[in-house]
C-alpha positions as CSV (number, residue, x, y, z in Angstrom):
1,M,0.0,0.0,0.0
2,K,2.9,2.4,0.8
3,K,4.5,1.8,-2.5
4,L,1.3,2.4,-4.5
5,I,0.7,5.8,-2.8
6,F,4.3,6.8,-3.4
7,I,3.9,6.1,-7.1
8,L,0.6,8.0,-7.3
9,L,2.2,11.1,-5.6
10,I,5.2,11.0,-8.0
11,A,2.8,10.8,-11.0
12,F,0.7,13.6,-9.7
13,M,3.7,15.9,-9.2
14,S,5.5,15.2,-12.4
15,T,5.4,17.9,-15.1
16,N,7.9,19.3,-17.6
17,A,6.9,23.0,-16.8
18,Y,6.7,22.9,-13.0
19,A,10.0,24.2,-11.5
20,G,9.4,23.6,-7.8
21,T,10.6,20.7,-5.6
22,I,8.5,18.7,-3.2
23,T,10.1,16.2,-0.8
24,F,8.8,13.7,1.6
25,D,9.9,10.8,3.8
26,S,9.5,7.5,1.8
27,G,10.0,5.4,4.9
28,A,7.3,7.1,6.9
29,T,4.3,5.1,8.2
30,I,1.3,5.9,6.1
31,T,-1.4,7.3,8.3
32,D,-4.4,9.5,7.8
33,S,-2.5,12.4,9.4
34,Y,0.5,11.8,7.1
35,L,-1.6,11.8,4.0
36,D,-3.4,15.0,5.0
37,N,-0.1,16.8,5.7
38,T,1.5,15.5,2.5
39,F,-1.4,16.7,0.3
40,Y,-1.4,20.0,2.2
41,N,2.3,20.5,1.4
42,V,1.6,19.7,-2.3
43,Y,-1.3,22.2,-2.3
44,N,0.9,25.0,-0.8
45,E,3.8,24.3,-3.1
46,I,1.9,24.3,-6.3
47,N,-0.2,27.4,-5.4
48,G,3.0,29.2,-4.6
49,N,5.0,28.2,-7.6
50,L,2.7,27.4,-10.5
51,D,3.2,29.7,-13.5
52,T,1.4,30.1,-16.8
53,D,3.6,27.5,-18.5
54,N,1.6,25.0,-16.6
55,L,-1.7,26.2,-18.0
56,A,-3.1,25.2,-21.4
57,D,-4.0,28.2,-23.6
58,G,-7.6,29.1,-23.1
59,A,-7.9,26.9,-20.0
60,V,-9.2,29.7,-17.8
61,T,-12.7,30.8,-18.8
62,S,-15.0,33.4,-17.4
63,D,-16.8,30.6,-15.6
64,D,-13.7,30.1,-13.5
65,I,-13.5,33.8,-12.5
66,A,-15.5,35.3,-9.6
67,T,-18.2,37.7,-10.8
68,A,-16.6,40.7,-9.1
69,A,-13.4,40.1,-11.1
70,N,-14.9,38.8,-14.3
71,P,-14.0,41.1,-17.2
72,L,-17.0,40.0,-19.3
73,V,-19.3,41.2,-16.5
74,R,-17.4,44.4,-16.1
75,D,-17.5,45.1,-19.8
76,A,-21.2,44.6,-19.9
77,E,-21.7,47.1,-17.1
78,N,-19.2,49.7,-18.2
79,I,-19.0,49.5,-22.0
80,G,-22.2,48.0,-23.5
81,E,-23.0,46.4,-26.8
82,Y,-21.6,48.0,-30.0
83,V,-19.8,47.4,-33.3
84,Y,-16.1,48.3,-32.8
85,T,-15.1,48.0,-36.4
86,G,-16.4,46.7,-39.7
87,I,-19.4,44.4,-40.0
88,T,-20.9,46.6,-42.7
89,L,-24.0,45.6,-44.6
90,P,-23.9,45.4,-48.4
91,S,-25.9,48.1,-50.1
92,T,-26.2,46.6,-53.6
93,G,-25.7,43.2,-55.3
94,A,-27.4,39.8,-55.4
95,S,-28.3,39.0,-51.9
96,A,-27.2,35.4,-52.3
97,T,-23.6,36.4,-52.9
98,A,-23.2,39.8,-51.3
99,T,-21.1,39.8,-48.1
100,I,-21.1,41.5,-44.8
101,S,-17.6,42.7,-44.1
102,A,-15.4,41.3,-41.4
103,G,-15.2,43.1,-38.1
104,T,-15.3,43.1,-34.4
105,A,-18.3,43.7,-32.1
106,Y,-19.2,43.4,-28.4
107,V,-22.4,41.5,-27.8
108,K,-24.0,40.5,-24.5
109,N,-25.1,37.1,-23.4
110,D,-28.5,38.0,-21.8
111,G,-28.5,34.8,-19.9
112,D,-25.6,35.8,-17.5
113,D,-25.1,39.5,-18.4
114,T,-21.6,39.0,-19.8
115,L,-20.3,41.0,-22.8
116,H,-18.4,38.9,-25.4
117,R,-15.9,40.1,-27.9
118,V,-17.0,38.8,-31.3
119,V,-14.7,38.7,-34.3
120,T,-16.4,37.8,-37.6
121,A,-15.0,37.0,-41.0
122,A,-16.6,38.3,-44.2
123,T,-20.0,36.5,-44.4
124,T,-22.3,35.8,-47.4
125,V,-25.8,37.1,-46.8
126,G,-27.3,34.1,-48.6
127,G,-25.9,31.7,-46.1
128,I,-27.3,33.4,-43.0
129,Q,-30.2,31.8,-41.2
130,N,-33.6,33.5,-41.7
131,L,-35.6,33.3,-38.5
132,G,-38.8,33.0,-40.6
133,G,-37.5,29.9,-42.3
134,G,-34.7,29.0,-44.7
135,S,-31.7,31.2,-45.2
136,G,-30.8,34.6,-46.7
137,C,-33.1,37.5,-47.6
138,T,-36.8,37.5,-48.6
139,I,-37.7,39.2,-51.8
140,S,-39.3,42.7,-51.7
141,N,-38.7,43.0,-48.0
142,D,-36.7,44.8,-45.3
143,N,-34.4,42.1,-44.0
144,W,-33.2,43.0,-40.5
145,V,-29.7,41.6,-39.7
146,Y,-28.6,40.5,-36.2
147,L,-25.4,39.3,-34.6
148,D,-25.3,37.2,-31.4
149,F,-22.6,36.8,-28.8
150,T,-21.3,33.6,-30.3
151,G,-20.6,35.3,-33.7
152,R,-23.7,33.9,-35.5
153,F,-25.7,36.2,-37.9
154,S,-29.5,35.9,-38.4
155,I,-32.2,37.7,-40.4
156,K,-35.8,38.7,-39.8
157,S,-37.8,39.7,-42.9
158,V,-40.7,42.2,-42.7
159,A,-42.6,44.1,-45.4
160,T,-40.8,47.1,-46.9
161,G,-41.3,50.1,-44.6
162,A,-42.8,48.1,-41.8
163,V,-41.9,48.9,-38.1
164,Q,-38.6,47.5,-36.9
165,P,-39.2,44.0,-35.4
166,S,-38.0,43.1,-31.9
167,T,-34.3,42.2,-31.6
168,P,-33.8,38.5,-30.6
169,S,-32.2,38.0,-27.2
170,N,-28.4,37.7,-27.1
171,N,-28.2,39.8,-30.3
172,I,-27.4,43.3,-31.5
173,V,-29.2,44.8,-34.5
174,L,-27.0,45.9,-37.5
175,G,-29.7,47.4,-39.7
176,Y,-31.7,46.1,-42.6
177,I,-31.2,45.2,-46.2
178,T,-33.9,46.1,-48.7
179,T,-34.5,43.7,-51.6
180,D,-36.4,44.0,-54.8
181,G,-38.6,41.5,-56.7
182,S,-35.5,39.7,-57.9
183,N,-34.1,39.4,-54.4
184,D,-31.3,41.8,-55.3
185,I,-30.2,44.3,-52.7
186,S,-31.4,47.8,-53.5
187,S,-30.2,49.5,-50.3
188,A,-28.9,49.0,-46.8
189,T,-29.8,51.1,-43.8
190,E,-27.6,51.1,-40.7
191,T,-28.9,54.0,-38.7
192,V,-29.8,51.7,-35.8
193,K,-26.3,50.2,-35.6
194,Q,-24.6,51.2,-32.4
195,T,-21.0,52.3,-33.2
196,T,-19.9,53.9,-29.9
197,P,-19.8,52.2,-26.5
198,P,-23.2,53.3,-25.1
199,N,-22.3,52.9,-21.4
200,L,-18.9,54.5,-21.6
201,R,-19.9,58.0,-20.5
202,I,-18.3,61.0,-18.7
203,Y,-21.6,62.4,-17.4
204,T,-25.3,62.0,-18.0
205,D,-27.9,64.2,-19.7
206,F,-25.6,65.6,-22.4
207,I,-26.5,67.0,-25.8
208,Q,-23.9,67.3,-28.6
209,G,-24.7,69.2,-31.7
210,C,-28.4,69.5,-32.5
211,V,-28.1,73.1,-33.6
212,I,-31.6,74.6,-34.1
213,S,-32.5,77.0,-36.9
214,R,-35.5,78.3,-38.8
215,D,-35.8,76.6,-42.2
216,V,-34.3,78.7,-45.0
217,S,-37.4,78.4,-47.4
218,D,-40.2,77.5,-45.0
219,A,-41.2,80.1,-42.5
220,D,-43.2,77.6,-40.4
221,V,-40.5,74.9,-40.2
222,I,-37.8,74.5,-37.6
223,N,-34.7,72.3,-38.3
224,V,-32.7,70.4,-35.7
225,L,-29.4,69.4,-37.1
226,R,-27.4,66.2,-36.5
227,G,-26.2,65.3,-33.0
228,N,-26.4,63.1,-29.9
229,I,-28.9,63.3,-27.0
230,E,-28.9,61.3,-23.9
231,F,-32.5,60.7,-22.6
232,G,-31.8,59.6,-19.1
233,T,-29.2,57.1,-17.9
234,G,-30.1,53.9,-19.6
235,S,-28.0,52.8,-22.6
236,D,-31.2,52.4,-24.7
237,N,-31.8,56.1,-24.3
238,L,-28.6,57.4,-25.9
239,R,-29.7,58.5,-29.4
240,R,-27.8,59.8,-32.4
241,N,-29.7,61.7,-35.1
242,T,-27.8,61.0,-38.3
243,D,-29.7,63.6,-40.4
244,T,-31.7,66.8,-39.9
245,I,-35.1,66.4,-38.4
246,D,-37.9,68.9,-39.3
247,I,-40.7,70.2,-37.0
248,D,-43.5,71.5,-39.3
249,F,-45.7,74.0,-37.5
250,S,-48.4,73.5,-40.1
251,G,-49.4,70.2,-38.6
252,T,-49.9,68.6,-35.1
253,G,-48.5,65.5,-33.5
254,E,-45.1,63.9,-34.0
255,G,-42.9,66.3,-36.1
256,G,-45.3,69.2,-35.6
257,L,-47.2,71.2,-32.9
258,D,-48.5,69.6,-29.8
259,T,-51.8,71.3,-30.3
260,G,-53.5,74.2,-32.2
261,T,-52.1,76.2,-35.1
262,L,-49.1,78.5,-35.5
263,A,-49.7,81.8,-33.6
264,Q,-47.5,84.7,-32.6
265,G,-45.4,84.0,-29.5
266,Y,-42.8,81.6,-28.0
267,Y,-42.6,77.9,-28.9
268,Y,-40.4,75.3,-27.2
269,I,-38.7,72.5,-29.1
270,W,-39.0,69.1,-27.4
271,V,-37.4,65.9,-28.6
272,Y,-37.8,62.3,-27.4
273,P,-36.4,58.9,-28.5
274,D,-37.9,57.5,-31.7
275,P,-39.8,54.5,-30.6
276,D,-39.3,52.7,-33.9
277,T,-35.5,52.4,-33.8
278,S,-32.6,52.3,-31.3
279,S,-31.3,55.4,-33.0
280,N,-32.7,58.8,-33.9
281,F,-35.1,61.1,-32.1
282,V,-38.2,62.9,-33.1
283,G,-39.4,66.5,-32.2
284,I,-42.5,68.4,-31.4
285,A,-43.1,72.1,-30.7
286,S,-45.1,73.2,-27.7
287,L,-46.4,76.5,-26.3
288,S,-45.3,75.4,-22.9
289,A,-41.7,75.3,-21.5
290,A,-42.9,72.7,-19.0
291,D,-42.9,69.0,-20.0
292,P,-45.9,68.7,-22.4
293,G,-46.6,65.2,-21.1
294,D,-48.6,62.8,-23.3
295,I,-48.6,64.0,-26.9
296,A,-51.2,62.7,-29.3
297,G,-49.7,60.3,-31.9
298,T,-46.4,59.7,-30.1
299,D,-44.6,57.2,-27.8
300,N,-41.8,57.6,-25.3
301,D,-43.3,60.7,-23.8
302,D,-41.7,60.0,-20.5
303,Y,-38.3,60.9,-22.0
304,A,-39.3,64.2,-23.6
305,R,-36.5,66.7,-23.4
306,L,-36.5,70.5,-23.9
307,I,-33.6,71.4,-26.3
308,G,-34.5,74.8,-27.8
309,W,-37.0,77.5,-28.6
310,C,-38.2,79.9,-31.3
311,Y,-40.4,83.0,-31.5
312,A,-43.2,83.4,-34.1
313,S,-43.2,87.1,-35.0
314,T,-46.6,86.8,-36.8
315,L,-49.5,84.3,-37.1
316,S,-47.7,82.4,-39.8
317,T,-44.0,83.2,-39.6
318,I,-41.3,81.9,-37.3
319,S,-38.7,84.6,-36.9
320,P,-35.3,83.7,-38.5
321,D,-33.6,85.7,-35.8
322,S,-35.3,84.6,-32.5
323,V,-34.3,80.9,-32.6
324,G,-31.9,79.2,-30.1
325,A,-30.9,76.3,-27.9
326,Y,-32.1,75.7,-24.4
327,K,-28.7,75.4,-22.6
328,G,-29.8,73.2,-19.8
329,L,-27.5,70.6,-18.3
330,G,-25.0,69.3,-20.9
331,S,-26.2,71.3,-24.0
332,S,-23.5,72.1,-26.5
333,A,-25.6,74.0,-29.0
334,P,-25.2,77.8,-28.9
335,N,-28.0,80.0,-27.7
336,I,-27.3,83.0,-29.9
337,V,-29.7,85.5,-31.5
338,R,-28.7,88.0,-34.1
339,S,-30.8,90.7,-35.8
340,F,-29.8,93.1,-38.6
341,V,-31.6,95.8,-40.5
342,S,-30.3,97.5,-43.7
343,A,-32.9,100.2,-44.3
344,D,-32.3,103.8,-43.2
345,F,-34.7,105.4,-40.8
346,A,-35.1,108.7,-38.8
347,I,-35.6,109.5,-35.2
348,T,-37.2,112.9,-34.6
349,G,-38.9,112.6,-31.2
350,S,-37.6,113.4,-27.7
351,D,-39.0,110.2,-26.2
352,W,-37.4,106.8,-26.4
353,T,-38.4,105.2,-29.7
354,S,-37.6,101.6,-30.7
355,L,-35.3,101.3,-33.7
356,P,-37.1,99.3,-36.4
357,G,-36.2,95.6,-36.4
358,M,-34.2,95.8,-33.2
359,E,-36.8,94.4,-30.8
360,T,-35.6,90.8,-30.3
361,R,-37.2,87.9,-28.4
362,F,-34.8,85.7,-26.4
363,Y,-35.3,82.7,-24.1
364,S,-32.7,82.3,-21.4
365,S,-31.6,79.2,-19.7
366,G,-30.8,81.3,-16.6
367,R,-27.2,81.9,-17.4
368,P,-25.7,85.4,-17.9
369,V,-26.2,86.9,-21.4
370,Q,-24.1,89.4,-23.4
371,A,-26.1,91.9,-25.4
372,M,-24.3,93.9,-28.0
373,F,-25.4,96.6,-30.5
374,S,-23.7,98.8,-33.1
375,A,-24.8,101.3,-35.7
376,T,-23.8,104.5,-37.4
377,F,-25.9,107.7,-37.2
378,S,-25.8,111.2,-38.7
379,D,-27.9,114.2,-37.8
380,S,-29.0,117.5,-39.4
381,T,-28.3,119.6,-36.3
382,T,-25.9,119.8,-33.5
383,Q,-28.5,118.7,-31.0
384,N,-27.8,115.9,-28.5
385,G,-28.8,112.3,-29.2
386,R,-29.0,109.1,-27.1
387,V,-29.2,105.4,-28.0
388,A,-29.8,102.8,-25.3
389,L,-30.0,99.0,-24.9
390,F,-33.1,97.7,-22.9
391,I,-33.7,94.3,-21.4
392,D,-37.3,93.8,-20.4
393,S,-37.8,97.6,-20.5
394,V,-34.7,98.2,-18.2
395,N,-32.0,100.5,-19.6
396,V,-28.8,98.5,-19.2
397,D,-26.4,100.5,-21.4
398,E,-26.6,103.9,-23.0
399,A,-24.5,106.1,-25.4
400,Y,-24.7,109.9,-25.6
401,F,-23.4,111.9,-28.5
402,D,-23.3,115.5,-29.7
403,P,-22.1,115.3,-33.2
404,S,-21.2,118.3,-35.5
405,D,-23.8,119.1,-38.2
406,A,-24.1,116.2,-40.8
407,E,-21.3,114.3,-39.3
408,E,-21.5,110.5,-38.7
409,T,-21.2,108.9,-35.3
410,T,-20.8,105.2,-34.7
411,V,-22.4,103.9,-31.5
412,H,-21.5,100.7,-29.6
413,L,-23.5,99.3,-26.7
414,H,-22.6,96.3,-24.6
415,A,-24.1,94.7,-21.4
416,L,-23.4,91.5,-19.5
417,E,-26.5,90.7,-17.5
418,K,-27.7,87.8,-15.4
419,I,-31.3,87.2,-16.4
420,D,-33.8,84.7,-15.2
421,D,-34.7,81.4,-16.9
422,G,-37.5,82.3,-19.3
423,E,-38.8,84.7,-21.9
424,H,-37.2,88.1,-22.4
425,T,-37.5,91.1,-24.7
426,I,-34.3,92.9,-25.8
427,D,-34.7,96.2,-27.6
428,V,-32.6,99.2,-28.8
429,K,-34.2,102.6,-28.5
430,A,-33.1,106.1,-29.5
431,K,-34.1,109.7,-28.9
432,R,-32.8,113.3,-29.4
433,T,-33.5,116.7,-28.1
434,G,-34.1,118.3,-31.5
435,G,-33.7,117.9,-35.2
436,T,-33.6,114.6,-37.0
437,L,-31.4,111.6,-36.1
438,T,-30.9,109.4,-39.2
439,Q,-29.5,105.9,-39.1
440,K,-27.0,105.6,-42.0
441,E,-25.6,102.0,-41.6
442,G,-27.7,99.1,-40.6
443,P,-27.9,98.6,-36.9
444,R,-27.3,95.1,-35.6
445,V,-27.9,93.4,-32.2
446,L,-26.3,90.2,-31.0
447,I,-27.3,88.3,-27.9
448,V,-25.1,85.4,-26.6
449,E,-25.8,83.3,-23.6
450,E,-22.7,82.3,-21.6
451,K,-21.7,78.7,-21.2
């Protein structure tokens, strides 16, 4: 019995890679205590001296690592699912032979919340499993393409233009391939493909880009340019708009007014996640700067976010000047208003009179604003003249001049003021003590909200 145990111990400890030395007394009496101590010594020796040469490549899997230290769990929590590089859908060609390019993605196993690094080779569309049966695309359909955490592609086919189907568990969505009646690919759409780590954030509630302007040709349309918006803290609420979205004030509901028809006054630009995709957002204009709540014909109202404002100067026209961003937490779009008038005009009265075209509407986020004005005047007498900048009827800066007869004087006004969050009127007025004060070069006013 002693000899058999001795042979087993030698066999257990023999390895080409192990560099340590284990000794024991071969003449000792074999007892329970002796065996316990011997195996205890072997345990300590190997745990103290075993190196990576003793481990087969790939031998340690995530299942062998505690959850707190498992990198697949940490990646799922801190990075999120996205396509790191490649994996581009083909936009033309025969669907049977067209290929999805090679690439790398990170996809979560929903069963244990682990994020897996998936490396794919170029893959023929025609060989991909179609979840509706068979393989490849279906003719005259939108064929949505998915990738799971094991590196396997799959396809769901729906009618062209139909709502995006649900994404299968353990998969990310890459977009869809549209086919014609010959099952050839006519286009590929990847706006839903996540290409940046959704959970890797510096702070929450940010907006990047999304500059707001009045449409050049349509006086009742507001444009929101491309950008990113985070609607809350969940990774599903990080949206990137890849093209300009329009808000048409001639209609109501999604992409229009929340209610009623265009009238003179302030409107507030609200956006919320597009419920049909995992990308993009949609907009609506409201008379209220408070959350409009449930909006007819829309979804995801709980995530509505105020990003900007505009002022309608008439019953049918949005002012091209009074349009700006709401610089709430994280906004990167500028809240700037500029107004310019080229026509000459005259001031003859001794009371403050608004300069034509200089009354400007501005919505503040509660930060300080800089208001600036400049213009050139001439007069027909040597009487005194004054020009002043008013914010909500309060004179915040004034210029006095006493020019020689028919000479020109250039006036500059500037004020840095802390004004409340909300609606404000900024105006430039002039008066003189006698004669006629004529504006010779177009006055301009510029209002800039500080960061």
